[in-house]
C-alpha positions as CSV (number, residue, x, y, z in Angstrom):
1,M,-54.2,12.9,-33.8
2,K,-51.2,15.3,-32.6
3,R,-50.5,13.0,-29.8
4,R,-50.2,9.9,-32.0
5,L,-47.9,11.9,-34.4
6,F,-45.8,12.9,-31.5
7,F,-45.3,9.4,-30.3
8,L,-44.4,8.4,-33.9
9,I,-41.8,10.8,-34.2
10,I,-40.2,9.6,-30.9
11,L,-40.3,6.2,-32.0
12,V,-38.6,7.0,-35.3
13,T,-36.0,9.1,-33.8
14,I,-34.9,6.8,-30.8
15,P,-33.3,4.3,-33.1
16,V,-31.6,6.8,-35.1
17,L,-29.9,8.2,-32.1
18,L,-29.1,5.0,-30.4
19,S,-27.9,3.0,-33.5
20,G,-24.0,2.8,-34.3
21,C,-21.3,1.8,-32.1
22,W,-18.4,4.3,-33.0
23,S,-16.5,3.5,-30.0
24,K,-16.7,-0.3,-29.9
25,K,-13.8,-2.3,-28.7
26,E,-13.6,-6.0,-29.9
27,L,-12.1,-8.1,-27.1
28,T,-10.2,-10.1,-29.6
29,D,-8.6,-6.8,-30.6
30,L,-7.5,-5.8,-27.2
31,A,-4.5,-6.6,-25.1
32,I,-5.3,-6.2,-21.3
33,V,-2.5,-4.7,-19.4
34,A,-2.7,-6.1,-15.9
35,A,0.2,-4.5,-14.5
36,M,2.9,-1.9,-15.8
37,G,6.3,-1.5,-14.5
38,V,8.8,1.5,-14.9
39,D,12.3,1.5,-14.7
40,K,15.3,3.9,-15.9
41,S,17.7,2.2,-18.7
42,E,21.3,2.5,-18.8
43,D,20.7,5.0,-21.6
44,G,18.7,7.3,-19.3
45,E,15.3,6.3,-21.2
46,Y,12.3,4.9,-19.6
47,A,12.1,1.1,-19.6
48,V,8.6,0.0,-19.6
49,T,7.5,-3.9,-18.9
50,L,4.1,-4.7,-19.5
51,Q,2.1,-7.8,-18.1
52,I,-0.6,-8.8,-20.7
53,I,-3.2,-11.2,-19.7
54,N,-3.6,-14.5,-21.7
55,P,-7.5,-14.8,-21.3
56,G,-7.6,-18.5,-22.7
57,N,-4.9,-19.7,-20.4
58,V,-6.5,-17.9,-17.2
59,A,-10.1,-18.9,-18.0
60,G,-9.3,-22.5,-18.9
61,G,-6.3,-23.4,-16.8
62,I,-4.4,-26.5,-17.7
63,R,-6.1,-28.4,-20.5
64,G,-5.3,-32.0,-21.8
65,S,-1.7,-33.5,-21.2
66,G,0.0,-30.7,-23.3
67,P,2.5,-28.3,-21.7
68,Q,1.3,-25.6,-19.3
69,S,1.0,-22.2,-20.8
70,P,1.7,-19.0,-18.8
71,P,-1.4,-17.0,-17.7
72,V,0.5,-13.8,-18.7
73,T,2.8,-12.5,-21.4
74,I,5.6,-9.9,-20.8
75,Y,6.5,-7.2,-23.2
76,S,9.3,-4.5,-22.6
77,A,10.2,-1.5,-24.6
78,T,12.0,1.9,-23.9
79,G,11.4,5.4,-24.7
80,N,12.1,9.0,-23.7
81,N,8.9,9.1,-22.0
82,L,6.1,6.8,-21.2
83,V,4.0,7.5,-24.2
84,E,6.8,6.7,-26.6
85,A,7.7,3.4,-24.7
86,S,3.9,2.3,-24.7
87,R,3.8,2.8,-28.6
88,T,7.1,1.1,-29.1
89,A,5.5,-1.6,-27.2
90,S,2.7,-1.7,-29.4
91,S,4.8,-2.6,-32.5
92,K,5.5,-6.0,-30.8
93,I,1.8,-7.0,-30.1
94,S,-0.8,-7.9,-32.6
95,R,-3.5,-6.1,-30.6
96,R,-4.0,-2.7,-29.1
97,L,-3.0,-2.1,-25.6
98,Y,-5.7,-1.5,-23.4
99,Y,-5.0,0.1,-19.7
100,A,-8.3,0.4,-18.7
101,H,-7.9,-2.8,-16.3
102,T,-4.6,-2.0,-15.5
103,N,-4.6,-2.7,-11.4
104,L,-0.9,-2.2,-10.7
105,V,1.9,0.4,-11.4
106,V,5.4,-0.5,-10.3
107,V,8.1,2.0,-10.1
108,G,11.6,0.9,-9.9
109,E,13.8,1.8,-6.6
110,N,16.5,3.6,-8.8
111,L,14.1,5.6,-10.8
112,A,12.0,6.5,-7.7
113,K,15.3,7.7,-5.9
114,E,16.9,9.6,-8.9
115,E,13.9,11.2,-10.7
116,G,10.9,10.7,-8.6
117,L,7.3,9.9,-9.3
118,A,5.8,13.1,-10.5
119,E,6.5,12.7,-14.3
120,I,5.0,8.9,-14.1
121,I,1.9,10.2,-12.3
122,D,1.3,13.1,-14.7
123,A,1.6,10.6,-17.8
124,I,-0.9,8.3,-15.9
125,D,-3.1,11.1,-15.0
126,R,-3.6,12.3,-18.6
127,D,-4.3,8.8,-20.2
128,H,-8.0,8.6,-20.6
129,E,-8.1,4.8,-19.9
130,F,-5.9,4.5,-16.9
131,R,-7.6,4.9,-13.6
132,I,-6.0,6.7,-10.9
133,T,-7.5,4.3,-8.2
134,T,-4.7,1.7,-9.7
135,T,-2.4,0.5,-7.1
136,M,1.2,1.8,-7.0
137,V,4.4,0.3,-5.6
138,I,8.2,1.0,-5.3
139,T,10.2,-2.0,-5.6
140,H,12.7,-2.7,-2.8
141,Q,16.0,-4.4,-3.7
142,S,14.8,-5.4,-7.2
143,T,13.6,-3.7,-10.4
144,A,10.1,-3.1,-11.7
145,E,10.7,-5.5,-14.6
146,E,11.8,-8.2,-12.3
147,L,8.7,-7.8,-10.2
148,V,6.3,-7.5,-13.2
149,K,8.0,-10.8,-14.8
150,A,7.5,-13.1,-11.8
151,L,5.0,-15.9,-12.0
152,T,2.9,-16.5,-8.8
153,P,1.2,-20.1,-8.4
154,V,-1.8,-19.5,-6.1
155,D,-2.9,-16.4,-8.0
156,K,-2.8,-16.9,-11.7
157,I,-2.4,-13.1,-12.6
158,P,0.7,-12.0,-10.6
159,A,-0.7,-8.2,-10.6
160,N,-3.6,-9.7,-8.3
161,K,-1.1,-11.4,-6.1
162,V,0.5,-7.9,-5.1
163,L,-3.0,-6.2,-4.6
164,K,-4.2,-9.1,-2.4
165,T,-1.0,-9.3,-0.5
166,L,-1.2,-5.7,0.3
167,E,-4.7,-5.6,1.2
168,F,-4.6,-8.6,3.6
169,T,-1.3,-7.6,5.3
170,Q,-2.7,-4.2,6.2
171,K,-5.8,-5.7,7.6
172,I,-3.8,-8.4,9.7
173,G,-0.4,-6.9,10.4
174,G,-0.7,-3.2,10.1
175,K,2.8,-2.9,9.0
176,N,2.1,-2.3,5.2
177,I,-0.2,0.1,3.4
178,K,-2.0,0.1,0.2
179,T,-1.6,3.1,-2.0
180,S,-3.2,4.1,-5.1
181,V,-1.9,6.5,-7.8
182,Q,-4.5,8.8,-6.4
183,D,-3.3,8.9,-2.8
184,V,0.3,9.4,-3.9
185,M,-1.0,12.4,-6.3
186,K,-2.8,13.7,-2.9
187,G,0.5,13.5,-1.0
188,L,2.7,15.1,-3.7
189,Q,0.2,18.0,-4.0
190,S,0.1,18.5,-0.2
191,L,1.6,21.7,1.4
192,N,5.1,20.0,1.6
193,G,5.1,17.4,-1.2
194,D,5.9,14.6,1.3
195,T,4.1,11.2,1.2
196,V,4.4,7.4,1.7
197,V,4.1,4.6,-1.0
198,S,3.6,0.8,-0.7
199,G,7.1,-1.2,-0.9
200,F,7.1,-4.6,-2.7
201,R,10.2,-7.1,-3.3
202,L,11.1,-10.0,-5.2
203,A,12.6,-12.6,-3.0
204,G,14.6,-15.3,-4.6
205,D,16.2,-15.8,-8.3
206,S,14.5,-13.3,-10.8
207,K,15.2,-15.5,-13.6
208,H,13.6,-18.5,-11.9
209,A,10.7,-16.4,-10.8
210,S,9.8,-15.6,-14.6
211,S,10.0,-19.4,-15.6
212,L,6.9,-21.9,-15.6
213,E,9.0,-24.1,-12.8
214,N,8.1,-21.5,-10.2
215,L,4.5,-22.3,-10.8
216,Q,4.9,-26.2,-10.7
217,E,6.8,-26.3,-7.4
218,S,4.9,-26.8,-4.1
219,E,7.6,-24.5,-2.6
220,P,8.4,-21.8,-4.7
221,E,12.2,-20.7,-5.0
222,A,11.0,-17.0,-5.7
223,T,8.1,-15.3,-4.2
224,L,6.6,-11.6,-4.3
225,Q,6.5,-9.9,-0.8
226,A,5.4,-6.6,0.7
227,S,8.5,-4.8,2.1
228,G,8.0,-1.7,4.2
229,I,6.9,1.7,3.3
230,A,8.5,4.2,1.0
231,I,9.3,7.8,2.2
232,L,8.9,10.3,-0.6
233,K,10.2,13.7,-0.2
234,E,9.4,16.1,-2.9
235,G,8.4,13.2,-5.0
236,K,11.6,11.4,-4.7
237,L,12.4,8.2,-2.4
238,V,14.7,9.1,0.3
239,D,14.1,6.1,2.9
240,W,12.4,3.2,4.0
241,L,10.1,2.2,7.1
242,Y,9.9,-1.3,8.3
243,G,8.5,-3.3,11.0
244,R,7.3,-1.1,14.2
245,N,8.5,2.0,12.7
246,A,6.1,1.3,9.6
247,R,3.5,0.5,12.0
248,G,4.0,3.5,13.9
249,T,3.5,5.8,10.7
250,I,0.2,3.9,10.0
251,W,-0.9,4.5,13.6
252,I,-0.5,8.2,13.2
253,L,-2.2,8.2,9.6
254,D,-5.3,6.3,11.2
255,K,-4.9,3.6,8.6
256,I,-4.4,0.5,10.8
257,Q,-7.2,-1.9,10.0
258,G,-5.8,-4.5,12.4
259,T,-2.6,-5.9,13.9
260,N,-1.5,-7.8,16.8
261,I,0.9,-6.2,19.4
262,N,3.3,-8.3,21.8
263,I,4.5,-7.4,25.0
264,D,6.8,-9.0,27.6
265,W,5.5,-10.4,30.6
266,K,7.2,-12.0,33.7
267,G,10.5,-11.8,32.2
268,K,9.6,-13.6,28.9
269,K,10.0,-11.7,25.7
270,D,6.8,-11.4,23.6
271,A,5.0,-13.4,26.0
272,I,1.3,-11.9,25.4
273,S,-0.1,-11.2,22.0
274,Y,-3.0,-8.7,21.8
275,Q,-5.2,-8.5,18.7
276,T,-6.7,-5.1,17.9
277,V,-10.5,-4.7,17.2
278,R,-11.1,-1.1,16.7
279,Q,-8.6,1.8,16.8
280,K,-8.9,5.6,16.2
281,T,-6.1,8.4,16.0
282,D,-6.7,12.0,16.3
283,V,-4.2,14.6,15.5
284,S,-4.4,18.4,16.7
285,A,-2.0,21.2,16.8
286,Q,-1.4,24.6,18.7
287,V,1.0,27.5,18.3
288,K,2.2,28.8,21.5
289,N,4.7,31.8,21.7
290,G,5.5,31.2,18.1
291,R,6.3,27.7,18.4
292,P,4.1,24.7,17.1
293,S,3.5,21.5,18.7
294,I,1.4,18.7,17.9
295,S,-0.6,16.3,20.0
296,I,-1.5,12.7,19.0
297,H,-4.1,10.8,20.7
298,T,-4.7,7.1,19.8
299,R,-7.3,4.7,21.4
300,V,-7.3,1.1,20.7
301,E,-9.4,-1.8,21.8
302,G,-8.9,-5.6,21.3
303,G,-8.6,-8.8,23.0
304,I,-5.8,-11.4,24.1
305,G,-4.8,-13.7,21.4
306,E,-2.3,-15.6,22.9
307,M,-0.4,-16.2,26.3
308,N,2.8,-18.0,26.8
309,V,2.9,-17.6,30.5
310,P,0.4,-18.4,33.2
311,V,-1.6,-15.3,34.0
312,D,-4.8,-14.7,35.9
313,I,-6.6,-12.4,33.8
314,T,-9.7,-12.4,36.2
315,D,-7.8,-10.0,38.2
316,V,-8.6,-6.5,37.3
317,K,-5.4,-5.3,38.4
318,V,-3.5,-7.5,36.1
319,I,-5.5,-6.5,33.2
320,S,-4.9,-2.8,34.0
321,K,-1.2,-3.7,34.1
322,M,-1.3,-5.3,30.9
323,E,-3.2,-2.2,29.3
324,K,-0.4,-0.1,30.6
325,E,2.3,-2.1,28.8
326,L,0.3,-1.9,25.7
327,E,0.1,1.7,25.8
328,K,3.9,1.9,26.2
329,E,4.6,-0.3,23.2
330,V,2.2,1.7,20.9
331,K,3.6,5.1,22.2
332,K,7.1,3.9,21.4
333,E,6.2,2.8,17.9
334,I,4.7,6.2,17.1
335,K,7.8,8.1,18.7
336,K,10.2,6.1,16.6
337,A,8.2,6.6,13.4
338,I,8.3,10.3,14.2
339,E,11.8,10.5,14.8
340,Q,12.7,8.8,11.6
341,A,10.4,11.1,9.5
342,Q,12.2,14.0,11.2
343,T,15.7,12.9,10.5
344,N,14.7,12.6,6.7
345,K,12.9,16.0,7.1
346,A,9.8,14.7,5.5
347,D,6.6,15.4,7.0
348,I,4.7,12.6,5.7
349,F,2.2,12.6,8.6
350,E,0.9,16.2,7.3
351,F,1.5,17.9,10.3
352,G,1.9,21.1,8.5
353,D,-1.6,20.9,7.2
354,V,-3.0,20.4,10.7
355,I,-1.3,23.6,11.9
356,R,-2.7,25.3,8.8
357,R,-6.1,24.4,9.5
358,K,-5.8,25.3,13.2
359,S,-4.0,28.6,12.9
360,P,-3.7,30.0,8.9
361,N,-1.7,33.1,10.0
362,D,0.9,31.5,11.9
363,W,1.5,28.7,9.1
364,Q,2.1,31.4,6.7
365,R,5.0,32.4,8.9
366,L,6.2,28.7,9.5
367,K,5.7,27.5,5.9
368,P,9.0,28.6,4.3
369,M,11.3,26.8,6.9
370,W,8.9,24.0,8.0
371,N,10.6,20.9,6.5
372,E,14.2,22.3,7.2
373,V,13.6,23.8,10.8
374,Y,10.3,23.5,12.4
375,F,9.3,19.9,11.4
376,P,12.8,18.2,12.5
377,E,12.4,20.0,15.9
378,L,8.8,19.7,16.5
379,N,7.3,18.8,19.7
380,V,4.9,15.9,19.5
381,D,2.9,15.0,22.7
382,I,1.5,11.3,22.3
383,T,-1.3,9.9,24.5
384,V,-2.3,6.2,24.0
385,E,-5.3,4.6,25.5
386,A,-5.4,0.7,25.3
387,Y,-8.2,-1.6,26.5
388,I,-8.6,-5.2,26.6
389,R,-12.3,-6.2,26.0
390,R,-11.9,-9.7,25.3
391,A,-10.1,-12.9,26.6
392,G,-10.8,-15.5,23.8
393,L,-13.0,-18.6,24.6
394,R,-11.5,-18.8,28.2
395,N,-10.7,-16.6,30.9
396,K,-8.4,-18.8,33.1
397,S,-5.1,-19.4,31.1
398,F,-4.6,-23.1,30.1
399,L,-1.1,-22.9,31.5
400,S,-2.3,-21.6,34.8
401,T,-4.4,-24.8,35.1
402,I,-1.1,-26.8,34.2
403,E,0.8,-24.9,37.0
404,E,-1.7,-25.4,39.6
405,N,-2.0,-29.3,39.0
406,Q,1.9,-29.5,39.2
407,Q,2.1,-27.8,42.5
């Protein structure tokens, strides 16, 4: 009897505890923000640009013979801080702004130079809806407003275009990197407050980029492109890394996911293309006679993707020579990246943290003058091991066969 009474009480209690939807959010009441851009206005206020998804246009595509509608709607507002600007933008929208699905935060280049990213990140981190895994980029040669307003033909939601571009360029090219708000937070909270952020730009006419005509052209006049890596020193933008210098930085950070390396051969520039398969970089430190030094060891394995000259790759000596040339190229890229960072006095590689872990007592002595004295003059020993494991579908070059037949 007691047992039955106990179960009866549970059955009656459970519906009471589970009933009610005090935090319900109807989709028809929400304005889903896909991207947020932040600039500095001429009046010194924050200028916020919001990219709002139009659910019907994204799901249904082009319906009937009527005019095409944009997949997103743009709202802009200003305020003394991000919260004020967001509330001002809310007065222009018939729905509540919803940031839980915001995948992209765009910071204008001028704002990043003048004021830095610290205040923006603090506001995002305090918001219970905003996710710190959201991707963050800094615009290059354009404003955040221009980038957020641009419409993209392949990806209906422009924010997704930026995310996918960064993801695939990092996997394939190795000269760009995808950074989240959390990554930037960790970098700014590091021992020196120096870090890197993804760069992105609008190529073409900004007015045309925000028009529907840009969606209807087979060759759009305006496109969004990954553009370098921003160097932040104490939270502010100080310089840009491009091309091989950018890739050298990613080598050191051990975030290369895939890339191709070109080397010269038989007097022809970039005659052989090498595609990486596996790569690993280890960084170690030591302090000798009061002077710190860093050792970088990079190991890379891959295969030959293309050869524009006749080469007998069945010869072990030829393969060995190719590997040496690859090692020189990677070492040169790493060295150039370090030199640029040292010129800016920005330890974006967190060498200081490596020294702190190795020798905490020595670090306490080095820390006060690290960025200004020790890092710019830091001795870095670079060792690269490159291995060719594959040659594609054929060992003997097709060009070698042609050359032999013509002799």
